[in-house]
DRENZA-365897 format. One record per residue: z, x, y of N, C-alpha, C in turn; chain; residue number from 1. Coordinates in pm, 1 decimal, decimal comma. Atoms other than C-alpha are relative to their C-alpha. Example, Ala and Ser with C-alpha at 12.3 -4.5 7.8 and 13.67 -1.06 7.14 Angstrom:
BEGIN
+----------+----------+----------+----------+----------+----------+----------+----------+----------+------+------+
:      nzz :      nxx :      nyy :     cazz :     caxx :     cayy :      czz :      cxx :      cyy : miza : zagu :
+----------+----------+----------+----------+----------+----------+----------+----------+----------+------+------+
:      0,0 :     89,0 :   -119,0 :    780,0 :   1230,0 :   -450,0 :      0,0 :     90,0 :    120,0 :    A :    1 :
:     -6,0 :    -82,0 :   -119,0 :    714,0 :   1367,0 :   -106,0 :     73,0 :    -77,0 :    109,0 :    A :    2 :
+----------+----------+----------+----------+----------+----------+----------+----------+----------+------+------+
//
This chain:
BEGIN
+----------+----------+----------+----------+----------+----------+----------+----------+----------+------+------+
:      nzz :      nxx :      nyy :     cazz :     caxx :     cayy :      czz :      cxx :      cyy : miza : zagu :
+----------+----------+----------+----------+----------+----------+----------+----------+----------+------+------+
:      0,0 :     85,2 :   -119,0 :      0,0 :      0,0 :      0,0 :      0,0 :     89,2 :    124,5 :    A :    1 :
:     -3,2 :    -76,1 :   -125,2 :    -54,9 :    115,9 :    357,3 :    143,5 :     21,6 :     48,9 :    A :    2 :
:   -134,3 :    -32,5 :    -49,1 :    244,9 :    275,3 :    529,4 :     53,9 :   -100,7 :    100,7 :    A :    3 :
:    -46,1 :     92,7 :   -103,5 :    257,4 :      6,4 :    798,1 :     32,7 :   -140,0 :    -52,9 :    A :    4 :
:    -37,1 :    128,7 :     58,5 :    329,0 :   -280,3 :    555,3 :    149,2 :    -22,9 :     23,2 :    A :    5 :
:   -140,6 :     37,1 :    -19,4 :    653,6 :   -459,3 :    643,8 :     38,2 :   -101,5 :   -106,0 :    A :    6 :
:    -44,3 :     85,4 :    109,4 :    839,2 :   -614,3 :    351,7 :    110,4 :    -94,2 :     46,6 :    A :    7 :
:   -102,6 :    100,4 :    -26,1 :   1041,1 :   -934,9 :    383,4 :     61,6 :    -38,7 :   -133,5 :    A :    8 :
:    -65,9 :     51,3 :    119,6 :   1300,1 :  -1043,2 :    129,6 :     30,2 :   -146,5 :     25,6 :    A :    9 :
:    -19,2 :    144,2 :    -13,6 :   1294,5 :  -1420,0 :     83,7 :     65,5 :    -50,3 :   -128,0 :    A :   10 :
:    -69,3 :     54,6 :    116,1 :   1536,3 :  -1600,1 :   -145,3 :    146,1 :     39,6 :      1,0 :    A :   11 :
:   -143,3 :    -30,0 :      9,4 :   1895,2 :  -1574,4 :   -254,8 :     19,6 :    148,4 :    -31,4 :    A :   12 :
:    -28,3 :   -141,6 :     19,9 :   2031,3 :  -1220,5 :   -233,5 :    147,1 :     16,5 :    -36,2 :    A :   13 :
:   -137,0 :    -29,1 :     41,6 :   2341,1 :  -1112,0 :   -424,1 :     43,7 :    131,0 :     65,0 :    A :   14 :
:    -51,5 :   -120,3 :    -66,4 :   2565,1 :   -853,5 :   -257,9 :    -21,9 :    126,0 :    -83,5 :    A :   15 :
:     13,7 :   -119,8 :     83,4 :   2543,2 :   -618,1 :   -555,3 :   -145,1 :     48,0 :    -12,3 :    A :   16 :
:    141,3 :    -39,4 :      4,9 :   2161,8 :   -605,3 :   -520,7 :    -50,2 :     57,2 :    132,9 :    A :   17 :
:     40,8 :    -43,2 :   -133,9 :   2151,5 :   -515,5 :   -149,5 :    -42,9 :    146,6 :      0,9 :    A :   18 :
:     29,3 :   -144,4 :     -1,7 :   2154,7 :   -139,7 :   -214,6 :   -139,8 :     31,7 :    -53,2 :    A :   19 :
:    132,1 :    -24,0 :     57,1 :   1829,0 :   -170,6 :   -407,5 :   -114,9 :    -36,0 :     94,2 :    A :   20 :
:    110,3 :     43,7 :    -86,3 :   1627,8 :   -343,9 :   -135,5 :      3,3 :     59,5 :    140,4 :    A :   21 :
:    -14,6 :    -48,8 :   -137,5 :   1763,9 :   -193,5 :    188,2 :    -95,0 :    115,2 :     35,0 :    A :   22 :
:     93,0 :   -106,7 :    -37,7 :   1546,9 :    119,8 :    171,4 :   -143,5 :    -48,0 :     26,5 :    A :   23 :
:    139,3 :     44,7 :     -4,5 :   1230,4 :    -90,8 :    157,6 :    -27,4 :   -117,5 :     92,2 :    A :   24 :
:     23,1 :    127,1 :    -67,9 :   1277,6 :   -421,6 :    337,1 :     18,9 :     12,7 :    151,3 :    A :   25 :
:    -12,1 :      2,9 :   -145,3 :   1229,3 :   -488,7 :    709,7 :     74,9 :   -123,2 :     49,5 :    A :   26 :
:    -64,0 :    124,5 :    -41,3 :   1355,4 :   -847,2 :    725,9 :     53,8 :    -71,1 :   -122,6 :    A :   27 :
:    -61,3 :     77,9 :    108,2 :   1596,2 :  -1038,2 :    505,2 :     16,6 :   -143,0 :     49,6 :    A :   28 :
:    -11,4 :    142,4 :    -31,7 :   1555,9 :  -1415,2 :    519,5 :    119,7 :    -54,9 :    -76,9 :    A :   29 :
:   -100,0 :     74,9 :     73,6 :   1850,8 :  -1627,0 :    430,3 :    131,4 :     69,7 :    -23,7 :    A :   30 :
:   -134,3 :    -57,2 :     12,4 :   2172,7 :  -1433,9 :    494,8 :     97,3 :   -115,6 :     18,2 :    A :   31 :
:    -79,8 :    122,2 :     -2,7 :   2417,1 :  -1709,0 :    406,1 :    150,5 :     21,4 :      5,4 :    A :   32 :
:   -144,1 :    -22,5 :    -11,2 :   2757,1 :  -1540,6 :    436,6 :     27,7 :    128,5 :     76,5 :    A :   33 :
:    -40,7 :   -120,0 :    -73,0 :   2943,2 :  -1286,8 :    642,6 :     17,8 :    117,2 :    -95,5 :    A :   34 :
:    -15,8 :   -107,0 :     98,7 :   3023,7 :  -1088,0 :    327,6 :   -133,8 :     65,5 :    -31,1 :    A :   35 :
:    133,1 :    -54,3 :     25,8 :   2651,9 :  -1048,3 :    257,2 :    -48,5 :     80,4 :    120,2 :    A :   36 :
:     40,8 :    -70,3 :   -121,0 :   2584,5 :   -948,6 :    618,2 :     70,4 :    135,8 :     10,3 :    A :   37 :
:    -75,2 :   -126,2 :     -1,2 :   2858,6 :   -683,9 :    596,5 :    -56,0 :     98,9 :   -101,4 :    A :   38 :
:     54,9 :    -88,1 :    103,1 :   2710,8 :   -544,2 :    275,6 :   -136,7 :     55,6 :     42,2 :    A :   39 :
:    129,3 :    -47,3 :    -50,4 :   2362,7 :   -523,9 :    430,1 :     23,7 :    109,2 :    103,9 :    A :   40 :
:    -32,9 :    -98,2 :   -102,4 :   2513,9 :   -340,2 :    726,1 :     48,0 :    130,6 :    -62,8 :    A :   41 :
:    -56,3 :   -117,8 :     67,0 :   2706,2 :   -100,8 :    498,3 :   -109,6 :     84,0 :    -66,3 :    A :   42 :
:    105,7 :    -71,7 :     71,4 :   2402,3 :    -11,6 :    286,8 :   -104,4 :     56,6 :     97,0 :    A :   43 :
:     95,4 :    -48,2 :   -100,1 :   2172,3 :     20,8 :    590,3 :     56,0 :    121,3 :     73,9 :    A :   44 :
:    -65,0 :   -112,0 :    -69,3 :   2421,9 :    251,5 :    759,5 :    -10,1 :    128,4 :    -82,7 :    A :   45 :
:      7,8 :   -117,1 :     88,7 :   2415,9 :    485,4 :    456,4 :   -132,6 :     74,2 :     13,1 :    A :   46 :
:    131,7 :    -63,7 :    -10,0 :   2044,9 :    550,8 :    509,9 :    -54,3 :     -4,0 :    143,4 :    A :   47 :
:     33,3 :     -2,9 :   -142,2 :   2047,1 :    525,1 :    891,3 :   -115,8 :    -93,3 :     36,8 :    A :   48 :
:     99,9 :    101,5 :    -31,7 :   1843,7 :    205,2 :    915,5 :     67,4 :   -119,7 :     65,3 :    A :   49 :
:    -42,4 :    129,8 :    -50,0 :   1875,8 :   -122,8 :   1100,5 :    -90,5 :   -103,0 :    -65,2 :    A :   50 :
:     74,9 :    103,3 :     71,7 :   1771,6 :   -428,1 :    901,1 :      3,2 :   -129,9 :     79,5 :    A :   51 :
:      9,2 :    130,1 :    -66,1 :   1648,9 :   -745,1 :   1071,0 :     39,3 :   -108,3 :    -99,9 :    A :   52 :
:    -48,2 :    108,3 :     86,2 :   1810,1 :  -1061,6 :    933,6 :    -16,7 :   -134,8 :     68,1 :    A :   53 :
:     -4,9 :    138,8 :    -45,1 :   1781,7 :  -1437,4 :    964,8 :    123,0 :    -63,2 :    -63,1 :    A :   54 :
:   -116,9 :     69,8 :     52,9 :   2105,0 :  -1634,2 :    929,7 :    -45,5 :   -133,5 :    -57,0 :    A :   55 :
:     40,4 :    122,9 :     69,2 :   2069,6 :  -1923,0 :    686,4 :    105,1 :   -108,4 :     17,6 :    A :   56 :
:    -87,7 :    115,1 :    -13,1 :   2216,0 :  -2265,1 :    754,7 :    -53,8 :   -114,6 :    -83,2 :    A :   57 :
:     38,6 :    119,1 :     74,9 :   2213,2 :  -2571,6 :    532,9 :      0,6 :   -116,8 :     96,9 :    A :   58 :
:     14,8 :    105,1 :   -100,2 :   2087,7 :  -2864,2 :    736,2 :    -16,5 :   -137,4 :    -62,0 :    A :   59 :
:     10,2 :    130,0 :     66,7 :   2088,3 :  -3145,1 :    480,7 :    114,7 :    -15,2 :    -98,7 :    A :   60 :
:   -106,5 :     28,3 :     95,8 :   2342,7 :  -3308,8 :    257,9 :    -58,0 :     -4,6 :   -141,2 :    A :   61 :
:     40,4 :      4,0 :    140,3 :   2315,9 :  -3255,9 :   -116,7 :    122,9 :    -29,8 :    -83,6 :    A :   62 :
:   -112,7 :     34,4 :     85,7 :   2535,2 :  -3411,4 :   -381,1 :     47,1 :    119,5 :    -82,3 :    A :   63 :
:    -34,8 :   -112,1 :     88,0 :   2526,2 :  -3089,4 :   -582,8 :     72,7 :    113,1 :     72,2 :    A :   64 :
:    -64,0 :   -107,9 :    -74,5 :   2672,9 :  -2876,5 :   -305,2 :    124,8 :    -52,1 :     71,4 :    A :   65 :
:   -120,9 :     33,8 :    -73,5 :   3021,0 :  -2881,7 :   -157,0 :    -22,2 :     31,9 :    147,1 :    A :   66 :
:     25,5 :    -21,4 :   -142,6 :   2962,3 :  -2931,3 :    214,8 :    112,4 :     77,6 :     65,7 :    A :   67 :
:   -111,4 :    -72,8 :    -59,8 :   3309,8 :  -2806,1 :    300,6 :    -15,6 :    149,4 :    -22,4 :    A :   68 :
:     18,2 :   -141,2 :     31,1 :   3236,1 :  -2475,1 :    126,8 :   -116,7 :     57,9 :     78,6 :    A :   69 :
:    117,2 :    -48,3 :    -73,2 :   2891,8 :  -2441,1 :    286,0 :     33,6 :     18,2 :    147,0 :    A :   70 :
:    -31,3 :     -9,9 :   -141,8 :   3017,4 :  -2513,6 :    637,5 :    105,4 :    106,7 :     26,2 :    A :   71 :
:   -100,4 :   -105,1 :    -13,7 :   3315,6 :  -2282,6 :    585,7 :    -67,5 :    136,8 :      2,3 :    A :   72 :
:     71,9 :   -127,3 :      2,6 :   3080,6 :  -1995,2 :    496,7 :    -77,4 :     21,2 :    130,1 :    A :   73 :
:     75,8 :    -11,7 :   -123,8 :   2868,1 :  -2067,7 :    804,3 :     92,5 :     30,0 :    117,6 :    A :   74 :
:    -96,0 :    -25,8 :   -107,6 :   3169,2 :  -2081,7 :   1037,1 :     56,4 :    140,6 :    -10,5 :    A :   75 :
:    -53,9 :   -134,0 :     21,4 :   3310,2 :  -1763,9 :    882,8 :    -98,0 :    106,2 :     49,0 :    A :   76 :
:    101,3 :    -96,9 :    -37,5 :   2984,3 :  -1581,9 :    943,7 :     -7,6 :     15,2 :    152,1 :    A :   77 :
:     16,3 :     -4,5 :   -144,7 :   2965,8 :  -1672,2 :   1313,0 :    129,5 :     28,2 :     75,7 :    A :   78 :
:   -126,0 :    -11,1 :    -71,2 :   3334,5 :  -1667,3 :   1401,4 :     71,9 :    132,2 :    -20,9 :    A :   79 :
:    -69,3 :   -125,3 :     28,8 :   3425,0 :  -1326,4 :   1266,7 :      8,1 :     88,0 :    124,4 :    A :   80 :
:    -18,1 :    -91,0 :   -113,6 :   3568,5 :  -1093,9 :   1529,4 :    -71,3 :    132,7 :    -24,7 :    A :   81 :
:     67,5 :   -124,1 :     36,1 :   3392,8 :   -810,3 :   1345,0 :   -152,1 :    -10,7 :     14,3 :    A :   82 :
:    143,6 :     26,7 :     -3,6 :   3047,9 :   -965,6 :   1393,9 :    -75,7 :    101,8 :     84,7 :    A :   83 :
:     69,1 :    -91,2 :    -91,8 :   2954,2 :   -742,6 :   1689,0 :      8,6 :    146,1 :    -42,1 :    A :   84 :
:    -13,1 :   -138,5 :     47,0 :   3058,2 :   -426,4 :   1502,3 :   -103,8 :     36,0 :   -105,6 :    A :   85 :
:    102,7 :    -24,5 :    100,9 :   2772,9 :   -461,6 :   1254,6 :   -123,7 :     57,2 :     69,9 :    A :   86 :
:    102,9 :    -65,9 :    -80,4 :   2544,0 :   -207,1 :   1417,8 :   -129,3 :     29,9 :    -76,2 :    A :   87 :
:    119,5 :    -30,1 :     78,1 :   2295,8 :   -167,8 :   1133,0 :    -71,2 :   -124,7 :    -50,1 :    A :   88 :
:     75,2 :    123,5 :     21,7 :   2183,4 :   -529,0 :   1120,3 :    -35,4 :    -56,6 :    136,7 :    A :   89 :
:     43,4 :     65,0 :   -122,6 :   1991,7 :   -715,7 :   1386,0 :    -32,3 :   -144,7 :    -33,5 :    A :   90 :
:     22,7 :    142,8 :     24,3 :   2009,6 :  -1095,1 :   1391,1 :   -119,6 :    -42,5 :     83,3 :    A :   91 :
:    124,5 :     36,3 :    -67,7 :   1657,5 :  -1209,5 :   1474,0 :    -21,2 :   -149,7 :     11,9 :    A :   92 :
:     16,5 :    144,3 :     -7,7 :   1705,3 :  -1581,7 :   1431,3 :     73,6 :    -68,4 :   -112,5 :    A :   93 :
:    -63,3 :     80,0 :    104,3 :   1812,4 :  -1856,4 :   1199,1 :   -108,4 :    -68,3 :    -81,7 :    A :   94 :
:     90,2 :     81,6 :     81,9 :   1652,0 :  -2047,1 :    917,5 :     81,9 :   -113,2 :    -58,6 :    A :   95 :
:    -69,2 :    114,8 :     55,7 :   1740,6 :  -2388,2 :    784,4 :    -46,4 :    -29,3 :   -141,3 :    A :   96 :
:     30,2 :     39,0 :    137,9 :   1758,7 :  -2492,6 :    422,1 :     29,5 :   -148,2 :    -13,7 :    A :   97 :
:    -16,1 :    143,8 :     16,1 :   1705,1 :  -2859,2 :    355,8 :    -37,8 :    -40,9 :   -142,2 :    A :   98 :
:     32,3 :     55,3 :    130,6 :   1675,4 :  -3072,7 :     47,0 :   -146,1 :    -41,0 :     -3,6 :    A :   99 :
:    136,6 :     47,3 :     17,5 :   1325,5 :  -3137,1 :    -86,7 :      8,4 :   -143,6 :    -49,4 :    A :  100 :
:    -10,8 :    141,3 :     33,6 :   1325,9 :  -3514,8 :    -78,7 :    -82,7 :    -81,9 :     97,0 :    A :  101 :
:     68,2 :     93,1 :    -89,7 :   1141,9 :  -3809,3 :     64,8 :     94,9 :   -108,3 :     49,5 :    A :  102 :
:   -103,2 :     94,1 :    -42,6 :   1467,6 :  -4001,5 :    122,1 :     31,8 :     27,0 :    148,0 :    A :  103 :
:    -16,4 :    -21,8 :   -143,6 :   1461,3 :  -4035,1 :    502,9 :    146,1 :     -7,3 :     42,7 :    A :  104 :
:   -141,8 :      8,7 :    -32,0 :   1831,6 :  -4131,2 :    511,4 :     69,4 :    133,8 :    -28,4 :    A :  105 :
:    -61,1 :   -128,8 :     36,5 :   1928,7 :  -3807,8 :    335,6 :    -44,5 :    109,9 :     97,6 :    A :  106 :
:     52,1 :   -100,5 :    -93,5 :   1709,3 :  -3601,4 :    569,6 :     70,8 :    -11,0 :    133,9 :    A :  107 :
:    -60,2 :     19,9 :   -130,5 :   1865,7 :  -3754,3 :    880,6 :    149,9 :     28,4 :      3,5 :    A :  108 :
:   -146,5 :    -14,6 :     -2,7 :   2231,7 :  -3722,8 :    774,1 :     44,6 :    143,1 :      1,6 :    A :  109 :
+----------+----------+----------+----------+----------+----------+----------+----------+----------+------+------+
//
């Protein structure tokens, strides 16, 4: 591949896998917890890189997911006093995860 190719990681990323992708990826879509963001920062710092990230938010209700847990993870990520100390990640935006459904009531709630 050409040297100017920029790789994006899309999908769920486990903290224990971060060390394998940080040397190669330019943007990580879907950072859904502060713990994951800290791990990305830690691994990027080891190789003197800054990794662009999109924070992931759940924007629809799903019976299979505990909303309290999801919202707690989102609040934890944004409210941490350590957030600004993560110098090897750059928050470039947010992405929303919604349920794939045609139920307009579920989409709106």
